[in-house]
C-alpha positions as CSV (number, residue, x, y, z in Angstrom):
1,M,19.0,9.9,-24.5
2,T,18.0,8.7,-21.2
3,L,19.6,6.1,-19.0
4,P,18.1,2.6,-19.3
5,G,15.2,2.0,-16.8
6,R,14.3,6.2,-16.5
7,K,10.8,7.2,-17.3
8,A,10.7,9.6,-20.5
9,S,10.1,12.7,-19.8
10,L,7.0,15.4,-21.3
11,W,9.7,16.3,-24.3
12,D,10.7,12.8,-24.5
13,T,6.9,11.8,-25.5
14,V,6.2,14.7,-27.5
15,K,9.0,14.4,-29.8
16,A,8.0,10.4,-30.2
17,V,4.3,11.4,-31.3
18,G,5.5,14.4,-33.6
19,S,8.1,11.7,-35.6
20,S,4.8,9.4,-35.7
21,F,2.8,12.4,-36.8
22,F,5.6,12.6,-39.9
23,G,6.2,8.8,-40.5
24,V,10.3,9.4,-39.3
25,R,11.1,6.9,-36.8
26,K,13.9,4.9,-36.1
27,N,13.5,1.3,-35.2
28,S,16.0,1.8,-32.3
29,A,14.0,4.8,-31.2
30,Y,11.0,3.3,-31.5
31,Q,12.4,-0.1,-29.6
32,E,13.5,2.0,-26.9
33,D,10.5,4.4,-26.3
34,L,8.9,0.9,-26.4
35,G,10.3,0.4,-22.6
36,K,10.2,3.8,-21.6
37,L,6.8,5.8,-22.9
38,N,4.0,5.7,-20.8
39,P,0.8,5.1,-22.7
40,L,-1.6,7.3,-21.5
41,H,0.6,10.1,-21.9
42,V,1.5,9.1,-25.9
43,I,-2.7,9.4,-26.5
44,A,-2.9,12.8,-24.4
45,V,-0.2,14.3,-26.2
46,A,-1.3,12.6,-29.7
47,F,-5.0,14.0,-28.8
48,V,-3.7,17.6,-28.5
49,A,-1.1,17.2,-31.5
50,V,-4.3,16.3,-33.6
51,I,-6.8,19.1,-32.3
52,L,-3.9,21.4,-32.9
53,F,-3.1,20.4,-36.2
54,V,-7.3,20.2,-37.1
55,V,-7.5,23.9,-35.3
56,G,-4.0,25.8,-37.4
57,L,-5.9,24.0,-40.7
58,V,-9.4,25.0,-39.9
59,L,-7.7,28.9,-39.5
60,L,-5.6,28.3,-43.2
61,V,-8.4,27.6,-45.2
62,R,-10.3,30.5,-43.6
63,H,-7.5,32.6,-44.3
64,V,-7.2,31.4,-48.0
65,V,-11.0,31.7,-48.7
66,A,-10.9,35.2,-47.0
67,T,-8.0,36.4,-49.3
68,A,-9.6,34.8,-52.3
């Protein structure tokens, strides 16, 4: 947990985006993040996470199809 008025680190942004992907975010944590997360950082981390997710799915499907 960070001190009030302090900006979020990259790890804080990754945790917020990751928990949002799974929908397991507490309202209190969401309210805390509103004040400290930079929206541009959230968008950048989410974009990278989506790309990694899609690439992972493509690789998984290729592996399953190749072994079938």
